[in-house]
C-alpha positions, 0 to 999 in steps of 0.5 A: 518506533513510528516512521517519521514521515513528512508529506512532500507533494501530490502529483498526477504523473510520476515524472512530477515527483521529486527524485528519491534515493529509495522508495516504497509504494502502497497500493490496494483497493479503495477501501482497504485502509491504505491511508489508515495504515500510513497514519498508523505507521507514522503514529499520526492521525491525519498525515494521510487523509482518511475518509469514509468515502472510498476513493478519496486518494486521487493523486500520487501522494509522496512522503519522506523520511528524515534520511531522504527515503520516500513512501508513496500512497497510490490511488485505490483501485476499484470502487470510487464515486468518480466518472469512468474517464477519471478512473481510467486516468488513475489506471494510467497514472498508477501503471505509469508510476509502477512501471517507470519510477526508477526509485521504486524498490518495493510495492506493498499490495494491501489486501483486506484480511477479512474478505481476502483478495478480490478479483481486482487484487488478484489482477493487480498481483498478476499484473505486478508479476507479469511486469516483474515489479517487486512486491509483497502482500500486506493483509489489513484489518486483522482485528476483524478476523475472529481468532478461531478463524485466523489460521484458516483465513491466513491459509486461504488468503495466501493461497488466493494471492498465490503465496505461501502463508508466511509470505503475507504480513498481517496488520491492524491499523486500528489496534496497532498489531503488526505495525512495528514489524511493518515499519521496521521492514519499511525502514530497512528498505528505505535506508540508502546504502552508504 
């Protein structure tokens, strides 16, 4: 069942976001497929803007579910064709949000399943652990991994991320694999306690 997400607002600072009873955020490298994954979870093509140019998401984008729970799409880290000063601003924006947003329950760290965690992904995971920010790893682009290499790839990716194989969720936004399972997980997290 797709997430019934509605776009609410974009902001440069977490303090400009509306309050939420509970929230999850998606973070990852600029071309890991964050927007495509959010669109797949909602079963909508253009809910989150997808671009062939990495780094298009430049603000904190907030979506809401009918029950009031919220989903946040954070700017990608890494490659983006923007000035260095602007990139530095993104880092402050993302870190400020991750450390200060009280409503945040869990961060989904997206890692490219085909290539595994990059140096930037490992830095993000280390930073989240050091700051005790609850997170889980989602490996995207499952459809790009050859079936004969999948078992090995799963082990390698989990090890590189400092996790057990079963701790990584695998999805493919283009094929829909693992999307329903991830959507159920998100709904479970975003159902406010009565």
